[in-house]
N, C-alpha and C positions, 0 to 999 in steps of 0.2 A: 620689679623684675627688669633688668636692664635689656637683655635679649633672650630669646628662647629659640628652640626649633621644634618642628613637628615631624614625627616619624610614622609612617603608614606601612603596613605589611598586609598583603592579600594571601591569606591562607586558603586551604581547602574548603573549610567550611565558613570561618569568619575573617573579616577584615578589621584589623586592630589600629588604632591610632592613639598616639601619646604626645603630649605637649611637655617638653624638658626644659628646665631652667639650667643651662649649661654651667654658669658660674656656681651655683649651689650643688650641681651634680644630682639633681633630684627629679622625680616625675611629678609634676604639677597637675595634670589631669590626664585620663585615659578613657577611652571609649570603644565600642565594638559595633560592627554592622555585619549583616550577613553578606558573605561573598557572592557576587552575581556573576557566575562563570560565563553566561552568555553575553554579558557587557561588564566588564570589570569596574569600568568607571562609575557605574550606579552605586555599588557598594562602597567605592573610594570616596565619592562625594559625600555619601551618608556618613561615614565614619569621620571625615573631616569636619563636617558640620556639627557633629556629635561631640568631639573632642573640644572644639572652640566653645560650645555651649557649656560643657563641663567646666570650662576654665572660670566661669563665673563673670567674665567681663570681656565677651567676644570682641567688641569693637576696639577696646584697648589693646588686648593681646594680638589681634591680627596685624596691627601696625608695627609690632616688635618681632615678629618673626623673622629670623635671620635667613633661614632656608626651609624647604620641605623636602623630606627624603622619602623615597619609595622603594619598598622591596616588593618586587612583582613576580608572579607565577607565570605572566603571559607568555614568555619565550619558552619556558619549560613545557607548559601545558600545549602550546601549538605544535612543537616538535614532537612531543609524545603521542599526541592524536592526530599527527600528520596533516595539520591544517596550514593554511597560508596561501600566498598569491601565486598564480602560475608564473614560472621563471624560465629563462633560457640560460644555458650553461656553455661558456667557451673555455675549452681547455687547449692550451698551448704547448706543444712539444710533448703530449702524450701519446704512447702508444695504447693499443687495444687492452693489454694486460693492466697497465696503470689505470685506465679508465674504469676497467671492472673492479679493480681493487679499492677504487675510492668508495664503494657502496652507494654511489648516487642512484642507481637503478632502483633501489629499495627505499632510498630516503625521499626521493622525489620522483615516483613513477610516472612516465609519460612526459616529462620535461625534455624538451628539444636540446640535443647535445651536439655541439660542433668540436671535432679533434682538428685543430689546425697545425700546420708546420710553424715552428719557431722554437723559442725558449733559449735558455743558457745552460752553460755547464757549472760545475761546483765552485769554479773561480770567478763566475760572473761573466765569462766570454760568450758571446753569442754562438749558440750552438747550430742554429739555422736561421735565415731569415724570416721574419714574420709574414704569413701569408694574408696581407691585409685584404685582398681581393675576397678570399674565402670568407673572412670575418665580416666584411661589408655585405656580402651576399646573404649570409645567415641572419645578420641583424635585419635587413629589409624583408626577408621571408617570415620573421617571427615577430616583428614589432607590434603587430595588432593582436597577437595571440598571447603575449605575456606582459607582465607588470614590472619586471625587473630582471636583472642580469648578474650572474655570477661568473667570475673569471679567475682561472688559475693557470700559471705558467710553471712550467720546469724551472727550478732553481730561481724563482722570481725573488726570494728572500736575499739571493746574492746580487741580483740585478733586475729591478722591477720595471725596466724600460718598456718590454712588451705588454705587460699588463696595463701600464699607463697609456700606451698607444691605443689599445682595445677600448679602455675606457673613453678616451676622447672620441673614437669613432662611434661608439654606442651612444654617447649623449648627442652626437651631431645627427645621427640617423634616426634612432628610436626615441630618444628623450626620456628614457626610464632610469630609475636609480641603478647604479652599478657598484656592486661589491667585489673588491679586489682581495685575493687571498693573502697577499704580501701585507696587508694593512691589518689582518686579523691574527696573524700568527708568524712566529719567527723560525718554526721547524723547517728542515729541509724536506720533510715528508710531503711531497706535492699531492698524492691522492687525499690524503686527510685534510690538507689545506683546502683543496677543491671541495671536499663535504662540508667543512666549516663554512666556507663562503656561500655554498649554495643553501644551506640551512639559513644562514643569516639573511640572504636575499628574500627568502620566502615569507620573513615575517616583518619586514621593514614597514609595510603598510599598517600592520596592526598595532605595533608600538607607536607609530606616529600619531595614531588615532587615540590611543590611550593617553599618550602624553598631552595631546591637545585638549582632551576632554578633562583631565586633572587640572590643566592650567585655567581652563574655564571655569572649574568649580572653586579653584583659589581666588579668581578674580571676583566671583560672586560673594565671596566672603571677605573681599577687601585685603587679600594677601598679595602684595606685589614682590614677593621674595623669589629668589631663584628655585627651581624645581631641580633635584638631583636624584639619581637612581642608584641603588645598590648593584655593585657587580658581583659575579661568582666568587671574586677573590676576597671579598669583603671590604672593598675600597668604594668610594662614591665617584661618580662621573656625572658631568652636566647633562640634563636631558637632551640637549641639542646634539651631544656627541653620541648618546645612546640611540638615538633617532637612526642613525646610520649604522650602528653597530649593536643591534638589540641582542645578538647571540651572546654578548658578554655578560648578559644578566642570567644566564643559566645558573641555577643554584643559588640565585639571589637570596631567597628566603632562609636557607640553611646558613649562608654566609652571615646574614644579619643576626641570626640567633646566636651565633658564636660570639659575635662582637657584643650583643647585648647581655649574654650571660657573663662575660668578663667584666663589663661596667657595672652591672648590677651585683655581682659577687666581690667585686673589687679583689680579684685574685689574677695572676698572671700565668699560672701553670694549673691547669684544669682539664678535666674531660667534660665535654658539654653533652648532655642527653637533651634533646629537645622533642618532647612527645606533643604533637598537635593532634588535629582532627583526623589527618590522613596517614602520616607517616611518623616514625621516629628517626631522627637524625643525629649521629653521634660523631664528634669532632674532638681533636685534641689540640689544646693550646699550650705552646711552651714559650716562655719569655714574653708572653702578651700577645702572640699572633699566631693564628692557625696555620697548620701545615698545608701547603698547596700540593694538589694531586700532580706529581711530575708528568703523567701521561696525558693530562687534559680532561675536562669534564666528559663524563659518559651521560647522555640522556637519551631516552627512548630507543635504547639499544644501539646508539651511534657514538663513537668515540670521537670527540671533537679535539681541536687544538686550543680551546678557550682555557685561559688560567682559572682554576677555582679550587676551592678548599677541598681538601682531602677528607672525605666523610663517608660513612656507611649509612645507608638509608634502607630501612625496612617497612614494610607495609603494616604498620601498627600504630593506631592512634585511637583517640576517644571516640571516633565516629566509625571505626572498623565494624562491619557487619558481622553480628554473632550468627553463627550457622552451626549445623549438627554434621559431624563427620563420621568416620567409620566407627562402629561400635557405640554410637551415641555420645563420642566425646566432643567436646565444645572446641570449635575452631573460630579463628577470627580473620575477616578480610579474605583476600586482598580487597575486596570492594568496600567503598565508603558510602554510607547512607546517612540521612539526617536522624539524629536521636529522636525517640519518640517524646523525650521530656521537652526537647525544644519545639516539637510540632504541637504538643499540648499547651505549652505557654503562649505560643504565637495564634493558634487556632484553637481556642477552647472546645469547639464542636468535636474535635478528634477524640476527646476524652469519652464523650458519649457514644461515639462509633466503637471505641476500644471496649467500653462496658458491655455494649450489645453483642460484640463478637465473644466476650468472655462467657456470657450465658447461652451462646447459640450452641445448641445440642450437637449441630452437624460439625462444628470445629473445622471450617474450612482452611484448605492448606495456606491460603494467603493472609490469614488473620494476623494483624499486628504489623502489616507492611502497606505502605502508601505511596503514591507519587503525586508530584504537583509540578505546575509549570513555572519556570524561573523568569524573572523580569529580563527584558532584552527583546531585541527584534528577531523573530525567525528568519532564515534565509528565504529569498523570494520563490524558490521552487525546492520542495522536498519529495521524495519518493512517495507513492500514494499511501503505503501503510503507515509510514511516519506521519505524514500531514493528517490522515484520518485519527490516529492516535492522539496527536497533539491537540486536535481539535476538541478531543473529550475532556482535556485536561484543563483545569483553571488554576488561578494562583492558591486557591484553598485546596488542601490535600484531598485526594480521591483514593479510597480503598482499593488496593491493587486486584483484589478478587473481582471488582466490577469492570476491569478494563482488560485484563489478561485473558483472552480467549484462545488459547492454543499457542504453538511455537512461533508462529508469524508474529503475532503481537508481541511475545516476549523479545524476538529478535529486533522488532521496531522500537520497542522501549529501550533496549540496550543502545542502539545507535543515536536515538535522542538524548540519552544521557550522555553518551561520548561526545557529543556536540555541545554540551552545556546548556541544553534547552529545557531539560527537565531534571529533577531531583528524585530520588527515592529516599523513603524513610523506613526504619526498622528498628529492631533492638540493637543496642550498642553497649560498649563499656561505660560510656558517660551515663546510659540509662542505669547500668548497675551501680554506678557511684551514687546516683540520686536514690535508688532503693535502700542503699546501705547508710545513707545520711552523710556521706563523704563529699557530696556536692549538692548544692541547693538553689543555684540560680534559675533553674526551670521547673518543670512540672513533675514533682515526684508521683503524683497519682496517675500520670500517663505512664511513666517509667515503670511503675509497679503492676499496672495492667498489662503491659507489653512483657514484662517478665513472667507473669502467670500464662500468658499466651503461648510464649516460647517454651515454658516448662511443660504445658499440656501437649504441645506438638512433638516434645522430645520424649516424654516419658508417659503420656496418656494419663496425667493425672485426674483424679476425680474433680468435679465442678467445685466441690466444697474447699478445695485446698486454698490457702489464703497467704496472708502476709508472711508466714513462716516459709512456705515454699517459694515465695518471691526472693526473699533474703537468701535462702540456700542457694538458688540459681544465681544471683547476684554475686555472692561470695566466691562461687566457682569461676565465674567470668573474671573477677578481680585476680584471682590466683593465676589464671591462664595468662592474663596481661603482665602480671610481675614476673613470671617465669620466661615469657618471651623476651621481656625487656632485660632480664639478667643474662639470658643467652646471647642477645645482642651485644651487651657490653663485653662479655667473655670472648666472643668471636672477633670483635672489632680490635679489642687491645692485645689480643695473643698475636696479631700481626703474621700468623702462620696458620695453614689448615689444621683443624682439630678433628680431622678423620682418625678413626680409631680410639678417640678419647671420649667416646659418646657417655659411658658410664660415669667418668669423672665430672664431665660437664653437667650431666643429670644430677648427680650428687650436690654440686655446688649451686646451680641454678634453682634447683627444688628446694633448696634451704635445709636439707638433712644434716649436711656437713659431715657425712661419713659414708664410706664405701668398705664393707665388710669391717676389718679391723684397722681401716685408715681413717684418719681425720682428713677432710678435704675442704680446702679454701682457696678460691681463685678470686682474688679482690683486686681492683685497680690500685695502682700505685698512688695515682694523682686523686684529689677529691673530685667526686662527680657532682657537677652543678646541674640539677634537673630543672629545666624550665618548660613552659607550655601549660595550657589549661589542666590537663589531667595529672600533672607532675606531683602535686602535693598529696594524691592518694594512692599514686603508683610507685614512687621511689622510695618512700621510707621502708617498704616491704622489700624492695630490691636492695637496699642498703643493709637490711637485717639478713637477708639470705646471703649475700656476698660478704658480709662483715667489713663494709667500706664506709667511709665518709660520705654523706650524701648533704648537699648544701641547698636549699630551697630559698632563693632570694625573694625578697619582697618585689612585687611587681613582675615576677617570673612569668605570669600568664601572658604578658605582652611583650616578652623580651625581643621577638623579632622587630616589632616597631621600634622598642628603644634602641636596638642595634642600628636600624636604619638611620635614626636621629643622630646618633653619637659617632657613626663611622666617619672616617676622614677622606677628604678629597686627595687623591694622588694621581700623578701622571708618570708612566713609565716608559723607557725607551731602551732599545737593545741594538747593539752594534756588533758585528762579527768581524773577527780577524782570520784570515785563511793563508795558507802557504801558497805563493805565486811561483814557485821554483827555488833553487838552491839560494838561500840567503836573502830572499825577497818575500814580501808579504803583501797581502791586499786587504783592505778595510772596507767593510760593507755597510754603509749607512743606508737611510731609506732611498737616497738617490743612486747616482752612478758610483761604482767602486773607485777606490783610491789606491794607487800603487805606492808602497813605502819601502825604503831601502833596507831597514832591519826591524827585528822584533821589538826591540825597546821603543823605537819610535812609533811602530804600528800600534802598540798598546797604549802608549800615551795619547795617540790621536784618537784612538776608540774611546777611550775613557772621556777625552774632551768632547768628542761629539756625542756621546750617550748623555752626559751632563747637560750639553746645551739643548739637545732635543727634549729631555724631560722637563727642563725649565720652560722651553717654548711650548711644550704641551700643556703645562700648568696654566700659562698665561692664556693660551688659547681656550681654555675651559673656564675662564674667568677667575682663576685663583690667584692669590698673593702667593708666589713661590716661597717655600720654606727650605728646610735641609734637604740635601740631596745624598741618598745613600747609594753606595756602588757595590757591585758583586761582580767578580771576574772568575768565570770558570775556564779552565785552561787544560789543553792537552799538550804534554811534553814528551820528547823521546826519553826513553829509560836512562837513568843515571846522568842526565844532563845537569848543567849548572847555570843559574840566572836564567836569561832569556834566550840563550843560544840553542836550545833544543825545542823552542815553541814550534808545535805543528798547527794549532788552531786555538781560538779563544773566543768566548762570548762575553761581552761586557754589558751589564745591566745597570740602569740608573733609575732611582725612583725619587721624584720630588714630591714632597708632602705639603699640603697648604698650610700657610703660616696664619696663626691666629684663628 
C-alpha cells in the first residue's frame, strides 16, 4: 500500500474509524468505539487504535498515513446544549433593534455586550468614527470575566477596518482569542453575522482541546501526518484553521455521510439517507456534489451564516427510545438511549437484572431501563441534586428504579444526560432488529428480555408470554421505523409543504399503494443510497413501500468515516462588487475597498482577487493548489446588455487541493 488515509467520525452512540487505500479506492480496515460525549477524545483515541490494530500491521501502516480526517459533533453539540466559554460581544454601528434581532440574548444569555459607535455603509465608506475609548473601556472591564470576544460591525464585509482595529485593541488589552464576523461570513446581514461570530467564540476552547487530544493520540501511535477536519459543506480544512473557526464544522457528520455515500456507491446523482443512532439525515447530490443551504446552517434553533449542506434531519435512529403514545401506539424518540443489546454485550450482568425484572410480579414502571456514568471528568462544581445522583452511578449500569426517587431525581438525571456525563439505556429499534435476527453484533438475549418487559408494560401481558410476543413487538417497532423513514423521504424530496395531502402520504408511506379507487405511488426520482448501521434492515422495506431503487453499499455502516477520509481539501474566497455611483464601481476584497472606473474592469479585478485569495488560502492550509473554479452571481438592470447595466456582483472562487 503506497499511501492511505484514516477517517474518523464521532456519532451519537459510536465513533467509527476506517483505513482507506486511496489508490485502490477500498476500505482496508474499520473499527468502532463508543462515543464518550463527556470527553470525545477518549472514544476517538480508542477508535484510532482499534483501526490501526485491525489493519494487521500497525507500525508499517502508521508510517504511510497521508492524513487523518475527523468528522466531529463537538460544535453542533456544544451549540445545541448551550455550552461553551464565557465571551464578550462587541457590536459596532448597531442600534438597539439590530442587537435584539441578532438573537444574542437567547444564544449566549448573560454575555456582556457593548454597542459602540462606528461601522460603514453599503459602499464601504465609514458611517461613523469608531469609538475606541468605549471599546477599550469594555475590554478592561471584562478581561477577567471572559475567555474570548466576538466582534461584528455594520457592513464589515464591505470594509473590515473597524473589526480589525477592535481585534488589535482586544489582543493588546485582554489577550483573549477574537472572532471577527467578516472572517466567517460574506453576507450583509450584520445581526446574523454577529450571532455566528458569538457562537464561534464560545467554542474555540473546546475545539482546541479536542484537536490537541487527537494529535496526542496520533503521536502515541506513530502517526506524524496532518490532522484535518470535515466542514459542514463537505470539504476538509486543516485542524489549525478550524481551531480558530470551529463553527464551520456544524453539520460535519451529515456532510461526511453524503461524501461517503457517493464514494461507496460510485454514483454522482443520488439521495443519501443516513440513519445512525440518533438521527436520520437526508441530502441530495447532483453532479457529484451536495446542495448547499442558501440560508446557512441551522443548529440549536439558531440560523447561522455558515455554509453547510442542505439536508433534512429527523430524530429517528437505531437508538431512538421506544415509548408508548396515546391509545397504546408505539412512538420513537426524540430521546436517544443506549440499546439493551449493547448494554448486555458490554455488561453481561445486565442480562441477569433484566431476567429478574421479567419474573418480578410487581412489574415496576422503570423495568428495562438503566443509567450509567460515562468516561470523562465531571465539572468541578455541580448542583447538589446532580452531584448526589452522579455519585450513585458508576461505569456499570444501574437500574433506573433504584435511583429515580421522585421528580427532583428525574430532572437531575435529565440535566446530567444533557451535559454528557451519564447515559440512559432502554428498548430501541436496534433491540427490535436483534430480536428479529436482522442485527446480531450485540446481545439478542438482552434485547428479547427488553422487548418482553416493554410489551408487559404496554399490554399487561401474562408472565408466560415469550418469544412470540417479543417478535410481535419487535415487528411492530420495525414497521414504525420504516413508516417514519418513508415519510421523511417523501417530505424532504417534495420540496413543498404536504399539508392537506395526509391521506395520500399515508397510503404511500404505509405501503398499501392505494387510496379508494386510486393507485398511489410517491417514489424518489433518484436512487436512494442508504447508509448507517440500521440501513440494511430499515431501507429494503422503505424501498418496497415507495417502489424506489435502494442501494445498500458495502461498508455503508461506516459511511461517515469513509466520507471524512475521502473528502477534498478546498479553500474558498469571495469578492463583491458594488455600485459607487453613476458609471463607477467598488471592489470589496478582505481589505480596503478599491474604486474602479467601469463594470467590466471591476468584474475582472474581482475575479483575479478572488482567485488569488483562494490560492493563497490553499497554501496557508498546507495544500498544493489545484484547479480553481469560479462562480459569478450578478444583479443587472432589466433589459441591459453586457456589463453596462451591472448593479452588483458576488465573485466566488474555490481552489481544490492537487493530488
